[in-house]
N, C-alpha and C positions, 0 to 999 in steps of 0.2 A: 511481557505483556504489551499488547498494542495500545498505543496511545495517540492522540491528537493534540492540537493546541488547547482544546476545551477540557481535556482531563489529564494535565500534566502531573497531577498527584500520583497517578498511577504508574508512572514512567519509570523505567529502569534508571535507578539513581546514578549508577556508573556511567551513563551516556547522555550528555546534555541533548535536550530535544533539537537544537540548532545545528548539531552535528551532521544530521542526515543530509541536508540539502547540499552540503560540500563534498560528499563522499562520492568516490567513483562507483559507478553502476556495474553490476555483474551481468544484468539481464534486463532487457526492455520488453514489457509486454503492452501491446496496443489493444485497447478496448473499443476504439471509436467505431469499429465495423460491426460489433457484437450486439446483439439485442439485449435488453435488460435480463432476460431470462437466461442467456449464455454467460453472462458475466461472472456469476459466482463460481460455476465450475472452472472457467478459464483462470481465475485467480487461484482456486484451491489447487488446480493441477500445477501451476508455475511454483506456488509456495511449496508444494510437496516435493517436486522435483529438485529445486534449489536447495530444500532442508537437507535432502539425501546427498546431492553433489557437492554442496559447500555451505555447511552450517555457517550463519552469520552473513551470508551473501546479501548485498543489497540491490533490490529490484526496483525498477521505475516502472510504474503502471500509469501509461498515459490514458486518460479517461475520455475527454470529450473534444480534444483539439478546439476548433472554433464553434461548437454546438451550442445552441441556445439551451440545451438540456443539461448543462454542466451542473447546475444546483442539485437536479434529481439524481444524476448518476454519481456526483460526489457523495451525497448522503446514502446511496446505495453501496457504494465501495467502502465508504467509512463504516457502516454498519456491518459489512462482512468482515473487515479486518479487526474491528473491535469486538465483534461478537462470535459467530460460529467458527471463524478461522483463527481467533486469538491464540489457539494453541499452537500455531505455526508461526506467529509473529511475535518478535522481540519488541519492536517498536516501529511505529509509521509517523509520517509527516505529510501534510498536504502542501503542494506547491501550486498556489493559487495563480500565479503568473503563467505556469506552463500547463495548468489544468491536469496535474499529475499527482501521484502519491510516490514518495520514497518509502520503501519497505525493508526493514532487516529482519531476516528470517531467523527463527531459533536455530 
């Protein structure tokens, strides 16, 4: 089930939340060139592809780089990973420093 730092009680208990930031990444998805309307489908496509290709893969989703829109985009991506796309996500974690998410697919 998708989680973030505010809902750790829903996290897969076999995998501590802190473990995601140190894991090697199987794929990087850069969203900073996309409009907010394009972001949900880009994330869904990447998650579905990697779920088929390598269940348990770790994706790094770079959201905003140096954009002042980071808070809005972070909320959008978090809502997608924890909501509509939750069936594809085992767990996720926000990397505030790099304005990105690390996601482990189911």
